[in-house]
Backbone as CSV, one residue per row, in Angstrom:
resi,resn,N_x,N_y,N_z,CA_x,CA_y,CA_z,C_x,C_y,C_z
1,MET,-21.507,50.756,-77.143,-21.637,49.762,-77.753,-20.412,49.969,-79.355
2,PHE,-19.751,49.109,-79.667,-18.941,49.342,-80.975,-19.676,49.483,-82.680
3,THR,-19.321,49.189,-83.819,-19.765,49.127,-84.951,-18.359,48.685,-85.828
4,ASP,-19.054,47.490,-86.215,-18.308,46.865,-87.440,-18.790,46.979,-88.409
5,LYS,-18.145,47.724,-89.724,-18.751,48.039,-91.157,-20.559,48.153,-90.470
6,GLY,-20.764,49.495,-89.534,-21.903,49.625,-89.470,-22.528,48.939,-88.501
7,LEU,-22.460,47.760,-88.660,-23.549,46.559,-87.857,-23.112,46.520,-86.090
8,LYS,-24.184,46.440,-85.083,-23.650,46.644,-83.634,-23.588,45.512,-83.185
9,THR,-22.229,45.644,-82.435,-21.781,44.128,-81.858,-22.004,44.354,-80.546
10,THR,-20.726,44.131,-80.059,-21.118,43.910,-78.494,-19.942,45.087,-77.704
11,LYS,-20.157,45.190,-76.573,-19.579,46.178,-75.782,-18.298,45.952,-75.698
12,VAL,-17.284,46.641,-75.870,-15.593,46.124,-75.528,-15.187,47.728,-74.526
13,ASN,-14.886,47.582,-73.277,-14.440,48.332,-72.439,-12.644,47.572,-72.329
14,LEU,-11.967,48.222,-72.630,-10.562,47.449,-72.566,-9.595,48.816,-72.507
15,THR,-8.816,48.772,-71.374,-7.710,49.538,-71.188,-7.033,49.103,-72.255
16,GLU,-5.825,50.391,-72.512,-4.383,50.249,-74.202,-3.911,49.131,-73.477
17,GLU,-3.536,48.610,-72.107,-2.871,47.430,-72.211,-3.351,46.333,-72.304
18,GLN,-4.757,46.318,-71.567,-5.432,45.122,-71.983,-5.557,44.724,-73.593
19,LEU,-5.761,45.936,-74.063,-5.898,45.208,-76.072,-4.377,44.981,-76.382
20,LYS,-3.594,45.643,-75.946,-2.310,45.037,-76.648,-2.343,43.351,-76.052
21,ALA,-2.775,43.127,-74.459,-2.616,42.333,-73.831,-3.300,40.742,-75.077
22,GLN,-4.280,41.429,-75.322,-5.723,40.898,-76.173,-4.837,40.312,-77.458
23,PHE,-4.184,41.618,-78.073,-4.068,41.060,-79.756,-2.437,39.864,-79.226
24,TRP,-1.676,39.941,-78.761,-0.863,39.861,-78.069,-0.976,37.905,-77.908
25,GLN,-1.842,38.174,-76.838,-2.103,36.293,-76.888,-2.251,35.743,-77.889
26,PHE,-2.199,35.972,-78.774,-2.995,35.386,-80.232,-1.370,35.486,-81.266
27,ASP,-0.263,35.946,-80.912,0.587,35.552,-81.184,1.440,33.842,-81.061
28,THR,0.587,33.056,-81.760,0.568,31.470,-81.144,2.029,30.844,-81.207
29,ASP,2.738,30.988,-82.349,3.652,30.740,-82.652,5.157,31.859,-81.806
30,GLY,5.067,32.795,-81.228,5.838,33.483,-80.416,6.856,34.128,-81.117
31,ASP,6.537,34.397,-82.432,7.758,35.052,-82.886,7.904,36.362,-83.004
32,ARG,6.816,37.136,-81.939,6.411,38.465,-81.416,6.284,39.330,-82.929
33,ARG,5.500,38.773,-83.585,5.079,39.436,-84.806,3.310,38.993,-84.735
34,LEU,2.066,39.878,-85.733,0.844,38.934,-86.005,1.029,38.878,-87.423
35,SER,0.465,37.388,-87.720,0.554,37.150,-88.975,-0.983,37.595,-89.184
36,LYS,-1.791,37.309,-90.703,-3.559,37.550,-91.073,-3.817,36.536,-90.251
37,GLN,-3.536,35.355,-90.093,-4.514,34.554,-89.480,-4.319,34.678,-87.863
38,GLU,-3.523,35.172,-87.474,-3.125,35.368,-85.972,-4.083,36.864,-85.305
39,LEU,-4.199,38.002,-86.263,-4.705,39.125,-86.491,-6.401,38.819,-86.622
40,ASN,-6.876,37.755,-87.599,-8.285,37.276,-87.728,-8.802,37.078,-86.353
41,ASN,-8.086,36.371,-86.070,-8.467,35.600,-84.446,-8.524,36.248,-83.551
42,ALA,-7.509,37.139,-83.360,-7.865,38.455,-82.557,-9.577,39.382,-82.600
43,PHE,-9.451,40.068,-84.348,-10.681,40.217,-84.309,-11.832,39.822,-83.572
44,SER,-11.681,38.298,-83.944,-12.817,37.234,-84.290,-12.869,37.539,-82.657
45,SER,-11.847,37.339,-81.405,-12.316,37.312,-80.264,-12.697,38.437,-79.662
46,LEU,-12.630,39.607,-79.896,-12.970,41.402,-79.945,-14.511,41.250,-80.392
47,GLY,-15.053,39.962,-80.902,-16.186,40.751,-81.542,-16.709,40.933,-83.083
48,SER,-15.736,41.282,-83.821,-16.132,41.286,-85.181,-16.574,40.447,-86.087
49,SER,-17.826,41.607,-86.534,-18.450,40.954,-87.553,-18.288,40.440,-88.688
50,PHE,-17.170,40.950,-88.952,-16.210,40.361,-90.739,-14.659,40.596,-89.481
51,PRO,-14.011,39.640,-89.439,-12.900,39.085,-88.851,-11.376,39.811,-89.860
52,ALA,-12.345,38.935,-90.917,-11.064,38.733,-92.015,-10.856,40.907,-93.061
53,TRP,-12.544,41.176,-93.190,-12.076,42.467,-93.809,-11.281,43.282,-92.595
54,ARG,-11.770,43.277,-91.011,-11.224,44.166,-90.153,-9.460,43.652,-90.447
55,THR,-9.210,42.251,-90.554,-7.310,42.130,-90.505,-6.878,42.704,-91.904
56,TRP,-7.847,42.471,-92.883,-7.212,43.532,-94.104,-6.590,44.847,-94.126
57,GLN,-8.046,45.787,-93.653,-7.428,47.040,-93.060,-6.255,47.238,-92.251
58,ALA,-6.349,46.565,-91.069,-5.464,46.319,-90.020,-3.982,46.357,-90.644
59,LEU,-3.854,45.437,-91.479,-2.470,45.600,-92.114,-2.358,46.960,-93.346
60,CYS,-3.434,47.246,-94.127,-3.288,48.336,-94.685,-3.093,49.511,-94.064
61,HIS,-3.751,49.806,-92.742,-2.993,50.366,-91.840,-1.842,50.844,-91.031
62,ALA,-1.376,49.713,-90.354,-0.220,49.421,-89.713,1.134,48.630,-90.665
63,ASP,0.754,48.167,-91.152,1.738,47.349,-92.103,2.991,47.839,-92.783
64,GLU,3.725,48.318,-92.257,4.587,49.403,-92.840,5.515,49.156,-93.782
65,ASN,5.661,47.814,-93.608,7.036,47.534,-94.415,6.610,46.401,-95.130
66,GLY,4.863,46.371,-95.115,4.233,45.132,-96.367,4.132,43.933,-96.579
67,ASP,5.020,43.370,-95.415,5.382,42.342,-95.091,4.141,41.525,-94.790
68,GLY,2.948,41.828,-94.556,1.750,40.729,-94.114,2.174,40.336,-92.518
69,TYR,2.594,40.695,-91.927,3.205,40.872,-90.677,2.585,41.883,-89.917
70,ILE,2.469,42.242,-88.297,2.256,43.363,-87.375,3.135,42.940,-86.910
71,ASN,4.419,43.669,-86.560,5.944,43.378,-85.940,5.492,44.470,-84.547
72,GLU,6.672,44.388,-83.863,6.591,45.442,-82.505,6.503,46.731,-83.173
73,LYS,7.479,47.208,-84.217,7.483,48.250,-84.392,6.420,49.375,-84.874
74,GLU,5.543,48.618,-85.777,4.337,48.318,-86.055,2.945,48.397,-85.106
75,PHE,3.156,47.875,-83.636,2.106,47.313,-82.868,1.068,48.435,-82.667
76,ASP,2.262,49.425,-82.202,0.879,51.114,-82.087,0.670,51.131,-82.804
77,GLU,0.878,50.957,-83.925,-0.090,51.704,-84.743,-1.252,50.546,-85.086
78,LEU,-0.810,49.462,-85.258,-2.462,48.448,-84.483,-3.261,48.656,-83.671
79,VAL,-3.211,49.012,-82.667,-3.530,49.216,-81.339,-4.504,51.131,-82.008
80,LYS,-3.936,51.878,-82.041,-4.651,53.271,-82.380,-5.770,52.808,-83.782
81,TYR,-5.250,51.473,-84.164,-6.450,51.385,-85.540,-7.928,50.478,-84.750
82,ALA,-7.487,49.506,-83.724,-8.355,49.107,-83.193,-8.945,49.744,-82.291
83,VAL,-8.363,51.383,-81.986,-9.215,52.184,-81.268,-9.982,52.715,-82.023
84,LYS,-9.615,53.322,-83.124,-10.352,54.180,-84.294,-11.694,53.394,-84.062
85,CYS,-11.640,52.065,-84.585,-12.736,50.975,-85.023,-13.829,50.769,-83.959
86,GLY,-12.952,51.517,-82.637,-14.167,51.563,-81.864,-13.916,50.434,-80.526
87,TYR,-13.007,50.023,-80.268,-12.416,48.717,-79.721,-12.333,49.746,-78.105
88,ALA,-13.122,50.184,-78.018,-12.549,51.366,-76.903,-11.641,50.967,-75.559
89,ILE,-10.902,51.874,-75.471,-9.993,52.374,-74.378,-10.648,53.152,-73.179
90,SER,-11.339,52.149,-72.461,-11.354,53.340,-71.103,-10.500,53.929,-70.279
């Protein structure tokens, strides 16, 4: 089980490639970057109890250039953040 702000939620066992694919499937406009809404939708799909908070934290952690998007260069940091939060990589 992973926790989201201390709350027990669903178990997620994903490989790193599956986790990356999970995030990229929410790039709905195909611009190869994830907006706040796209990140929010992705964290919701992963079972986050507070996806808006998780999105804000992910942007603080991974958005190196501060433009409010996660681009391909920043994507690995997003995945590292998700793993750190307990979205397990098996």
